[in-house]
C-alpha positions as CSV (number, residue, x, y, z in Angstrom):
1,M,-113.4,122.3,13.5
2,A,-110.2,123.0,11.6
3,E,-111.7,126.2,10.1
4,G,-112.6,127.4,13.5
5,D,-109.1,126.7,14.9
6,T,-107.6,128.6,11.9
7,G,-109.9,131.5,12.5
8,S,-109.0,131.5,16.2
9,D,-105.3,131.4,15.4
10,Q,-105.6,134.3,13.0
11,R,-107.6,136.4,15.5
12,Q,-105.0,135.6,18.3
13,N,-102.1,136.5,16.0
14,E,-103.7,139.8,15.0
15,E,-104.3,140.7,18.7
16,I,-100.8,139.7,19.6
17,E,-99.3,141.9,16.8
18,A,-101.6,144.8,17.9
19,M,-100.6,144.5,21.5
20,A,-96.9,144.4,20.7
21,A,-97.3,147.5,18.5
22,I,-99.3,149.4,21.2
23,Y,-97.2,148.5,24.2
24,G,-93.7,148.1,22.8
25,E,-91.3,147.2,25.6
26,E,-94.1,146.7,28.1
27,W,-95.2,143.6,26.1
28,C,-93.0,140.6,26.7
29,V,-93.2,137.2,24.9
30,I,-92.6,134.4,27.5
31,D,-93.4,131.4,25.3
32,D,-94.5,132.0,21.7
33,C,-95.6,128.4,21.0
34,A,-97.7,128.1,24.2
35,K,-99.0,131.7,23.7
36,I,-97.9,132.9,27.1
37,F,-97.2,136.7,27.4
38,C,-96.5,139.2,30.1
39,I,-97.5,142.9,30.1
40,R,-95.8,145.3,32.5
41,I,-98.4,148.0,33.4
42,S,-97.7,151.1,35.4
43,D,-99.6,154.3,36.4
44,D,-97.0,156.5,34.7
45,I,-94.4,155.2,32.2
46,D,-91.9,158.0,33.0
47,D,-92.3,158.1,36.7
48,P,-94.1,154.9,37.9
49,K,-95.3,154.7,41.5
50,W,-97.4,151.5,41.0
51,T,-96.5,148.7,38.7
52,L,-98.2,145.4,38.0
53,C,-97.4,142.5,35.7
54,L,-100.3,140.8,33.9
55,Q,-99.3,137.3,32.7
56,V,-101.7,135.7,30.2
57,M,-101.9,132.4,28.4
58,L,-104.2,132.2,25.3
59,P,-106.0,128.8,25.0
60,N,-106.8,127.5,21.5
61,E,-110.5,128.4,22.1
62,Y,-109.8,132.1,22.8
63,P,-111.4,134.4,21.9
64,G,-114.3,132.4,20.6
65,T,-115.5,130.3,23.6
66,A,-112.8,130.5,26.3
67,P,-111.1,133.3,28.3
68,P,-107.4,134.0,28.6
69,I,-105.8,132.4,31.6
70,Y,-104.3,135.1,33.7
71,Q,-102.1,135.8,36.7
72,L,-101.7,139.2,38.4
73,N,-98.2,139.7,39.9
74,A,-97.4,142.6,42.2
75,P,-96.1,142.3,45.8
76,W,-98.5,145.0,47.0
77,L,-101.6,143.4,45.5
78,K,-103.4,141.5,48.3
79,G,-106.6,140.8,49.9
80,Q,-109.7,142.6,48.8
81,E,-107.8,144.8,46.4
82,R,-106.7,141.6,44.4
83,V,-110.3,140.2,44.6
84,D,-111.8,143.5,43.3
85,L,-109.3,143.8,40.4
86,S,-109.8,140.1,39.4
87,N,-113.6,140.6,39.5
88,S,-113.2,143.6,37.2
89,L,-111.3,141.6,34.7
90,E,-113.7,138.7,34.8
91,E,-116.6,141.1,34.4
92,I,-115.0,142.6,31.3
93,Y,-114.6,139.1,29.8
94,I,-118.2,138.2,30.6
95,Q,-119.5,141.4,28.9
96,N,-117.3,140.7,25.8
97,I,-117.5,136.9,25.3
98,G,-116.1,136.1,21.9
99,E,-114.2,139.3,21.6
100,S,-110.5,140.1,22.0
101,I,-110.1,141.6,25.4
102,L,-106.4,141.9,26.3
103,Y,-106.4,145.6,25.5
104,L,-109.5,146.2,27.7
105,W,-107.8,144.3,30.5
106,V,-104.6,146.2,30.4
107,E,-106.3,149.6,30.3
108,K,-108.6,148.6,33.2
109,I,-105.5,147.7,35.2
110,R,-103.8,151.0,34.2
111,D,-106.9,152.9,35.3
112,V,-106.8,151.2,38.7
113,L,-103.1,152.1,39.1
114,I,-103.7,155.7,38.1
115,Q,-106.5,155.9,40.7
116,K,-104.1,154.5,43.3
117,S,-101.5,157.1,42.4
118,Q,-104.0,159.9,42.7
119,M,-104.9,158.9,46.2
120,T,-102.8,159.9,49.2
121,E,-101.0,156.6,49.3
122,P,-97.2,157.0,49.3
123,G,-96.4,153.8,47.3
124,P,-96.1,150.0,47.4
125,D,-93.5,150.0,50.2
126,V,-96.0,151.2,52.7
127,K,-98.3,148.5,53.9
128,K,-102.0,149.2,53.3
129,K,-104.7,148.9,55.9
130,T,-106.2,145.4,55.6
131,E,-109.5,145.3,53.8
132,E,-112.6,146.2,55.7
133,E,-115.4,143.7,55.7
134,D,-118.8,145.3,56.3
135,V,-121.0,142.2,56.4
136,E,-124.4,142.3,58.1
137,C,-125.8,138.9,58.8
138,E,-129.5,138.4,58.0
139,D,-130.3,135.6,60.2
140,D,-133.4,134.3,58.4
141,L,-131.7,133.8,55.1
142,I,-128.1,133.3,55.8
143,L,-126.4,130.0,56.7
144,A,-123.4,130.1,58.9
145,C,-120.2,130.0,56.9
146,Q,-119.3,126.5,58.0
147,P,-120.8,123.0,57.6
148,E,-124.5,122.9,58.5
149,N,-124.3,120.0,60.9
150,P,-121.7,117.7,62.4
151,V,-122.7,114.8,60.1
152,K,-121.5,116.9,57.1
153,A,-118.2,117.8,58.8
154,L,-116.7,114.4,58.3
155,D,-112.9,114.2,58.1
156,F,-113.2,113.7,54.4
157,D,-110.0,113.2,52.4
158,I,-110.3,113.4,48.6
159,S,-107.5,112.1,46.6
160,E,-107.2,111.6,42.9
161,N,-106.6,107.9,43.5
162,Q,-110.2,107.5,44.7
163,P,-112.3,108.5,41.7
164,E,-115.6,106.9,42.8
165,I,-115.9,107.9,46.4
166,E,-119.6,107.9,47.2
167,E,-119.6,109.6,50.6
168,L,-121.3,112.9,51.0
169,P,-118.5,115.5,50.9
170,P,-118.4,118.4,53.3
171,I,-120.3,121.5,52.2
172,D,-119.1,125.0,53.0
173,H,-121.2,128.1,52.9
174,G,-119.8,131.5,51.8
175,I,-120.4,135.0,53.1
176,P,-123.6,136.3,51.5
177,I,-123.9,139.4,49.3
178,T,-127.1,141.5,49.6
179,D,-128.1,144.2,47.1
180,R,-131.5,145.8,46.9
181,R,-133.2,143.1,49.0
182,S,-131.8,140.3,46.9
183,T,-129.3,138.0,48.7
184,F,-126.7,135.8,47.0
185,Q,-124.8,133.0,48.8
186,A,-122.3,130.5,47.5
187,H,-122.0,126.9,48.7
188,L,-119.0,124.8,47.9
189,A,-118.2,121.1,48.0
190,P,-115.2,119.0,46.8
191,V,-116.5,116.4,44.2
192,V,-114.7,113.7,42.3
193,C,-117.6,112.0,40.5
194,P,-121.0,113.0,39.1
195,K,-122.8,111.0,41.8
196,Q,-121.3,113.3,44.5
197,V,-122.7,116.3,42.6
198,K,-126.2,114.8,42.9
199,M,-125.6,114.0,46.6
200,V,-124.5,117.5,47.3
201,L,-127.5,119.0,45.5
202,A,-129.9,116.7,47.4
203,K,-128.3,117.6,50.7
204,L,-128.5,121.3,50.0
205,Y,-132.2,121.0,49.1
206,E,-132.9,119.4,52.5
207,N,-132.4,122.9,53.9
208,K,-135.6,124.8,53.6
209,K,-133.9,128.1,53.1
210,I,-131.9,126.9,50.1
211,A,-134.9,124.9,48.7
212,S,-137.0,128.1,48.8
213,A,-134.4,130.2,46.9
214,T,-135.6,131.8,43.7
215,H,-132.6,130.3,41.9
216,N,-129.9,127.7,42.8
217,I,-127.3,128.1,40.0
218,Y,-124.5,125.6,40.0
219,A,-121.4,124.5,38.1
220,Y,-118.8,121.8,38.6
221,R,-115.5,120.7,37.2
222,I,-114.0,117.2,37.8
223,Y,-110.6,116.4,36.5
224,C,-110.3,112.9,35.0
225,E,-106.6,112.0,35.7
226,D,-106.6,108.9,33.4
227,K,-107.9,110.7,30.4
228,Q,-106.4,114.1,31.3
229,T,-109.8,115.8,30.6
230,F,-112.4,117.8,32.5
231,L,-115.9,116.6,33.2
232,Q,-117.9,119.7,33.7
233,D,-121.4,121.0,33.6
234,C,-123.6,123.8,34.8
235,E,-127.3,124.6,35.5
236,D,-129.1,128.0,35.2
237,D,-132.1,127.0,37.4
238,G,-134.2,129.7,35.7
239,E,-131.5,132.5,35.7
240,T,-130.7,132.6,32.0
241,A,-127.0,132.2,31.2
242,A,-126.0,132.3,34.9
243,G,-124.7,128.7,35.0
244,G,-122.6,129.2,31.9
245,R,-121.1,132.4,33.3
246,L,-120.3,130.6,36.6
247,L,-118.6,127.8,34.7
248,H,-116.6,130.4,32.7
249,L,-115.4,131.8,36.0
250,M,-114.3,128.4,37.2
251,E,-112.4,127.9,33.9
252,I,-110.7,131.2,34.3
253,L,-109.6,130.2,37.8
254,N,-108.8,126.7,36.5
255,V,-110.4,125.0,39.6
256,R,-110.8,121.3,39.6
257,N,-112.7,118.7,41.6
258,V,-115.2,121.1,43.1
259,M,-118.7,122.3,42.6
260,V,-120.2,125.7,43.5
261,V,-123.9,126.4,44.0
262,V,-125.0,130.0,44.2
263,S,-128.4,130.5,45.8
264,R,-130.3,133.7,45.1
265,W,-133.3,134.9,47.1
266,Y,-135.0,137.6,45.0
267,G,-136.1,140.6,46.9
268,G,-138.6,142.1,44.4
269,I,-136.2,144.6,42.7
270,L,-134.7,143.8,39.3
271,L,-130.9,144.1,39.5
272,G,-130.1,143.8,35.7
273,P,-126.5,142.8,34.9
274,D,-125.5,143.3,38.6
275,R,-127.0,140.0,39.4
276,F,-124.2,138.2,37.4
277,K,-121.6,140.3,39.1
278,H,-122.9,139.2,42.5
279,I,-123.1,135.5,41.5
280,N,-119.5,135.5,40.3
281,N,-118.3,137.5,43.3
282,C,-119.6,135.2,45.9
283,A,-118.5,132.2,43.9
284,R,-115.0,133.5,43.4
285,N,-114.7,134.5,47.0
286,I,-115.4,131.1,48.4
287,L,-113.1,129.4,45.8
288,V,-110.3,131.7,46.9
289,E,-111.1,131.3,50.6
290,K,-111.0,127.5,50.2
291,N,-107.7,127.6,48.2
292,Y,-109.1,126.2,44.9
293,T,-107.3,128.8,42.8
294,S,-104.1,127.7,41.1
295,S,-100.8,129.0,39.7
296,P,-100.4,130.1,36.0
297,E,-98.3,127.0,35.3
298,E,-101.1,124.7,36.5
299,S,-103.6,126.7,34.6
300,S,-101.6,126.3,31.4
301,K,-101.7,122.6,31.9
302,G,-105.3,122.4,32.9
303,L,-107.0,124.3,30.1
304,G,-106.6,124.4,26.3
305,K,-106.5,121.1,24.5
306,N,-107.1,119.1,27.6
307,K,-110.5,120.6,28.2
308,K,-113.5,118.4,27.7
309,V,-117.0,119.5,28.4
310,K,-119.7,116.9,29.0
311,K,-123.2,118.3,29.5
312,D,-125.7,116.7,31.8
313,K,-129.1,116.9,30.1
314,K,-131.1,116.2,33.3
315,R,-132.3,119.4,34.9
316,N,-132.7,119.7,38.6
317,E,-136.3,119.6,39.4
318,H,-136.0,122.6,41.7
């Protein structure tokens, strides 16, 4: 393990030196020991109209097996625009697992800023139109974006002082994404013990629509306060590597005490890599909607050395 850590440190140091050389004053060291950095990115260095600060923290496992923890800071970056940019960064990570990606992230953000400056937008002081949601509900496949029935909508209060609650937690259903006749929908539940994970899965499978899905991919992260470690696991359910990618997304967002299940109903047309984008998009949207995303300070505490992964070898029979 020591050799791996040494190799990771060397790769991180090489990337940090390269970034400092490339970006000069745009690159700022916030905490050298904790590997926290900030990059100021603008559409035009000489005459900036749009500027964004990307703050990153590099966990020990980066770039080998863990992503950078990041925060996007800009007063104008809100709503769907923030979601889209975050999705783009997470997609870059997923496509380059094990590689150094900070340069790719910075240049992706710069491309987005340049595109904004080339549009007819006057600048960040003028409020943008709120994002447009063009969602068509397909009644046969799509569950309402609320608990399925009153029994599930208990006034359920989860606290870290109750590690072994065995009541069924409330389950929320996200807005579906449909592409070429395939439909993806995320389901979310707060969980504080593995038994609740099984209860949530069992409850979801009582719904015939969910039980008939081609794949039900899931991942969960439970924070063990006493040991300051994460209990986490994932399941592909036949969609190779999808569970691991979903868990990576949850690690990037540093969510805790939650599970996400993404159902996919296959429509007969192969989507290729787009299917992973849709799985992550609907998962991320429901995590943001339900306020499971955290600040960079909490992210710094939550990942890195305190991360513990425990795999559940029992596959779901569905």
